[in-house]
C-alpha positions in Angstrom: 82.1 90.9 94.7 85.3 92.0 96.4 84.6 93.3 99.9 86.0 93.5 103.4 84.9 94.9 106.7 87.9 97.2 107.1 89.4 99.7 104.8 91.6 98.5 102.0 93.6 99.9 99.1 93.4 98.0 95.8 95.6 98.2 92.8 94.6 96.4 89.7 97.2 94.8 87.4 96.5 93.3 84.0 98.9 90.7 82.5 99.9 92.9 79.5 100.2 96.3 81.2 99.7 98.1 84.4 96.1 99.4 84.7 97.1 101.4 87.8 93.5 101.7 89.1 93.4 102.8 92.7 90.2 102.1 94.7 89.7 103.0 98.3 86.9 101.0 99.8 85.3 102.3 103.0 84.3 100.0 105.7 81.6 97.5 104.7 81.8 98.5 101.0 82.1 96.1 98.1 83.3 96.2 94.5 81.6 94.1 91.8 84.0 92.1 89.7 83.2 90.0 86.6 85.7 88.0 84.6 85.3 86.3 81.3 86.5 82.7 80.8 90.3 82.6 80.8 90.6 86.2 82.0 92.1 87.3 85.2 93.1 90.3 87.2 95.6 90.6 90.1 94.7 92.8 93.0 96.9 94.0 95.8 94.9 94.5 99.0 96.5 96.5 101.7 95.0 97.7 105.1 95.0 101.5 105.5 96.3 103.0 108.7 95.0 106.3 110.0 97.8 108.3 111.7 97.4 110.7 114.6 97.2 113.7 112.3 94.2 112.1 110.4 96.2 111.2 107.3 95.5 107.6 106.0 98.4 105.7 104.6 99.0 102.3 103.0 102.2 101.1 101.4 101.7 99.0 98.2 105.2 98.1 97.1 106.7 97.7 93.6 103.5 98.4 91.6 104.7 96.9 88.3 105.3 93.5 89.9 102.7 90.8 90.4 103.7 90.4 94.1 104.1 94.1 94.8 103.7 93.8 98.5 106.6 91.3 98.7 109.0 94.2 98.3 108.1 95.6 101.7 110.2 93.8 104.4 109.6 96.1 107.4 107.0 98.8 108.2 106.7 101.1 111.2 104.3 104.0 111.8 105.4 106.8 114.1 103.0 109.7 114.9 104.4 110.9 118.2 105.8 114.2 116.9 105.3 114.1 113.2 103.4 111.6 111.2 106.1 109.4 109.8 106.1 106.0 108.0 109.4 104.1 107.9 109.8 101.1 105.6 112.5 98.8 104.4 112.0 97.6 100.9 113.9 95.3 98.5 114.1 95.6 94.7 114.0 98.3 92.1 111.4 100.1 90.0 108.3 102.1 90.7 107.3 102.0 94.4 103.8 103.0 95.3 101.7 103.8 98.3 98.3 105.3 99.1 98.1 108.5 101.1 95.0 110.6 101.8 97.2 113.8 101.8 100.3 114.7 99.8 103.5 113.8 101.7 105.7 116.7 102.9 108.9 114.8 102.2 110.1 111.3 101.2 113.7 110.1 101.7 115.4 107.0 100.6 118.5 106.0 102.6 118.4 109.5 104.3 118.5 111.4 101.0 115.4 113.4 100.0 113.9 112.2 96.7 111.3 113.5 94.3 108.0 111.8 94.2 104.7 111.8 92.4 101.3 112.3 94.0 98.0 111.8 92.2 95.6 114.0 94.2 92.4 112.2 92.8 93.5 108.7 93.8 96.1 109.3 96.6 98.7 107.3 94.7 102.3 108.2 95.8 105.1 107.0 93.7 108.9 107.0 93.9 111.6 105.4 91.7 113.9 103.0 93.3 117.1 102.5 91.3 118.9 99.3 90.8 120.9 98.8 94.1 124.6 98.2 94.0 124.4 95.2 96.4 122.3 92.1 95.9 119.3 91.8 98.3 119.8 95.4 99.4 117.1 96.9 101.7 116.2 100.5 100.9 115.3 102.6 104.0 112.2 104.7 102.9 110.8 107.4 105.1 107.6 109.2 104.3 106.7 112.4 106.3 103.0 113.2 106.2 
């Protein structure tokens, strides 16, 4: 049984492919989990933050990596005028986050980028290209 007394976002990753299952657990909820012998799953557990406008958000990181959250180096929530999440992330590939509402805009290094949003699960994705500099930190801004 996977459970926690606060809200979490889980993404399930199998060793051969990305299952991409998004599960939002409300407070005090649990999720049954049974594994066979020599079988495993990797979960990314991320606390969900409710912003002043009521939107819930949780950055996951590079979703096709086993340590997806390791890509996020800085995180800041600002809901004084507009609900904005600012992050610094390292690496390249598919970057994911959970959002209870579709973002208005996402920018990477101050340039607006296209993004995917799965309304049923709240999964937001953007593609981070291979950076020109080693250990480069992308500045990602999500307006909600």
